[in-house]
C-alpha positions in Angstrom: 16.4 147.6 73.7 17.5 147.2 70.1 20.6 148.9 68.4 20.9 150.6 64.8 22.9 148.7 62.3 23.5 145.5 64.9 22.2 142.1 64.7 19.4 141.0 66.5 21.4 139.2 69.1 22.6 142.5 70.4 19.1 143.4 71.3 19.4 141.9 74.9 21.2 143.7 77.4 22.1 140.9 79.2 25.9 140.6 79.2 26.2 136.9 79.8 24.2 136.2 76.5 26.7 138.5 74.8 29.3 136.5 76.0 27.8 133.2 75.0 27.6 134.8 71.1 31.6 135.4 71.0 32.6 132.3 72.3 30.4 130.8 69.7 32.2 132.9 67.2 35.6 132.9 68.7 35.5 129.2 69.7 39.1 128.5 67.9 42.3 129.6 69.3 45.6 129.1 67.6 47.7 126.8 69.6 51.1 126.1 69.2 50.6 123.0 67.1 48.8 125.0 64.9 51.4 127.3 64.1 53.9 123.4 63.6 51.2 122.5 61.0 51.1 125.9 59.3 54.5 125.4 58.8 54.6 121.8 57.7 52.2 122.5 54.9 54.3 126.0 54.0 57.4 123.4 53.9 55.9 120.8 51.8 54.2 123.5 49.5 57.8 125.0 48.3 59.5 121.4 48.7 57.0 120.0 45.7 57.4 123.0 43.9 61.2 123.7 44.1 61.4 119.8 43.2 62.9 117.8 46.5 63.5 114.8 44.9 66.9 115.4 44.1 68.5 112.3 45.6 70.5 110.3 43.4 69.2 107.6 40.7 65.8 108.5 41.6 63.3 110.0 38.8 64.0 113.5 38.1 67.5 113.2 40.1 70.9 114.2 38.8 73.7 112.1 39.9 77.2 113.2 41.2 79.3 111.3 38.4 81.1 107.8 40.5 84.8 107.6 40.3 84.7 104.4 39.0 83.3 105.5 35.8 84.6 105.7 32.5 84.4 106.8 29.0 83.4 104.9 26.1 86.0 104.7 23.4 84.8 102.0 21.4 81.9 100.3 20.4 82.7 97.3 22.1 82.7 99.4 25.4 78.9 99.0 25.3 76.1 96.4 24.1 72.3 96.3 24.1 70.7 96.0 27.4 73.6 97.8 29.3 73.3 100.3 32.0 75.1 103.4 31.2 75.3 106.7 33.0 74.2 109.6 30.6 75.5 113.5 30.6 72.1 115.9 30.4 72.3 119.8 30.9 75.5 119.3 33.5 73.5 116.5 35.4 74.4 112.5 34.9 71.2 110.2 34.3 71.1 106.6 34.5 69.6 104.6 31.5 70.0 101.7 29.3 71.4 101.1 26.0 69.0 100.5 23.1 70.6 101.0 19.6 74.3 100.8 19.1 76.1 102.1 15.6 77.6 105.3 14.2 78.6 108.2 16.2 75.4 108.2 18.8 73.9 105.3 21.0 70.2 105.2 21.3 69.4 105.4 25.2 66.6 105.6 27.6 66.7 106.5 30.9 65.8 104.6 33.6 62.7 105.5 35.2 61.1 107.9 32.7 59.1 107.5 29.6 59.7 106.5 26.3 59.5 109.9 25.1 62.7 111.0 26.5 64.6 108.4 24.8 67.3 109.8 22.3 70.5 109.4 20.4 73.4 110.3 22.4 76.7 111.0 20.9 79.6 108.7 23.2 81.3 111.7 24.6 78.6 112.0 26.9 78.5 108.7 27.8 80.3 106.5 30.5 80.1 103.1 32.0 80.5 101.8 35.2 
């Protein structure tokens, strides 16, 4: 017997064959671990999009200004190659002095490409 609008697999009225058909298509069921995998994937996507790499010293991570950091008052406080802390947009980043002299000091941000090198006024610099 055939049914209008239905697949040929429904032509047989045998219940066992219909059950086998549905078992083939509904084989995969959600188990508790599948929900866990889904949640882990969603959390990973959110973490990547928000930028969770905000731990001290890592690339893209501003750090809290250490208590032992002191302000640069004169040119002799820093020399080429010395490590400094640089304030940028309210966060502190580690960097290296490239050029000294004048009111600004040329610095390289540690872990960042050379395109981020900039001349920084002494007010934004600290040494440990």
